[in-house]
N, C-alpha and C positions, 0 to 999 in steps of 0.2 A: 529578469531573464527573458521570458517570451511575452511579457505583458504587452497589451496593445492599448495605448492611451489610458493607462492606469487600471485597466480591467485585466485580471489574470487570464491566462490561457489554460491553466490547470491549478488545482488546489490539492494539497495532500495534508493529511493529519497523521502524525507519527506518534506511536505510543509504545513504550517499552513494556515487555510482558514477561511473566514467569512461565505462562502456559496459555495457549489459545486454541480453541476448537471452533471450526466454521463448518456449518452444514452447507454443502455445495449442491446437493440434490435432495428435494423433499421425498418423504416416503410416498410410495404409490401402492396401488392395490396388490401388486405381486412382488414388490421389492421394498426393502428397508431404505431409510434415509442414508445418504453417503456424506462422510465428513473428511476434512483434512485437519491435521493437528500439528502444532509446533510447540516446542518447549521454550526455554529462555531465548529471548531475542526481541524482535520488534514487529509491530503491526503497522502497515501503511494502508491507510484508506485513501483512495485516489478518485478524483473527478476531473473530467476534461470539459472545457468550455469551447464555444464557437471560436474559431481562430487557432485552436491547438493543431500542431503538426508533428510529424515524425522527426523533423529536424531538431526540435527542442528536447526530445527524449534522452539522448545520451548525456547531455549536461545535467538534466533534471535527475536522472538515475544516479549519476556520480555524486551530485550534491546530497541526495537523500541517504545514500548508503555510506557516505563518508562523514556525516555529521556525528559528533561524539555525544550521543544521547542515551547510550546504554551503560549501565553500571556493571563493572567487572567485579570479580570476587574480592578484589582488594579495595573496592569502593571508587576506583578511578573511572572517570567517564571515557568510554571508548565507542567507536563506531560498531555497527552490527557485524561488520566483516572482521573486526579485531577480537570479538568476544571469546571464543567462537560461539555462535548462536544461530538462530533461525529467523526466517522472515516469512510473514504472512501478508499477502497483498489482497486487499478487499476493495472491489469496485464500489464506489459510494456516490452515486449521482445526487443524493440529497445534500451533499456539500455545496452544490450550486444553487440552492434554494434562496429565494428572497421573499420576505414577508410582504404581502399586499393585503392590507386590512387584516382579516382573521384567517387568511389562506396563505399558502406558500406556492410561489410560481417558480418554474425552472426554465424560463425562456432563454437564458444564456448558455445552457448546457449544449454540448455538441450532439449531433444526431446519433441515433443508436448504432448504425453500421460503422460510421467513422469512429465513434467511441470504442466500439468493440475491437476495431483494428488497432487503434492506439493502445488500448489496454493490453492486447496480446503482445504487441511489440515491447511495451513497458515491462511486462513480466519476463519476456525473453532476455531483455537487456539486464534486468536485475539478476537473473540466473547466470548469465555470462560474466558479469562483473564480479559477483560473489565467488564464482568458481575460480576466476583468475586471482582474486585476492587471497583465497584459501591456499591455492597452489604456490603463490609467491611467498606467503608468510608462514606456511605450514602450521596454521592455527587450529587445525582440526576441521571437522565437517560442518558446513553451513547448509542447511536445507532451506529451500524456497517452496512455499505452498501458496496457492492462490484460490480465490473465489471465482464464481462464474458470472461473467458480465451479463447484466440484464435480468438476473434471477433474484428473487427475494431469498435472503439467507439468514440463518440463525447463528449468532456468535456468542461463545462463552469465553470470557477473558479473566485471567488472574494477573493482576499487575502489582508491581512493587512501587507504587507511586500514589496516585496516578501521576504519570510523568508524560504529559501530552503536549505536542507542538503542532501549530498550524503553519503551513508554508504555502505561499502563493508563488506561481511561476509565470 
């Protein structure tokens, strides 16, 4: 898709889930932690590399949301937009790590500001595409929740697999 000389511009890991909870803001002295939660659906972990651009995002979102990776009540494999189900998007810069000796380096990852911009656009495109799919198919409500780019987050996941796929773009 948007690979440059065999090196991906983005990487996604998809995992179907029965329920997922993501801490998006840690507890502070005067406030409790904040969480987002989805029920049956899919979690997308996303990482952008140097060379990623907004031009690649519509095709990438379409590919990810239309893959038949979720199991319906009947056992048939369907896309998250066909379930009905929910989507949790988690920024995951560690997907860009490469081992060097006993350490991990992230030299191929995109810069923080550019990554944050791409992540925001990616989330918006997912929300738009799932809203259109639900309206067209009348499959019921699909919710989209997402993590906070650049923050450390805590994830709790119940999966009916694990059923995990790695995708490079």
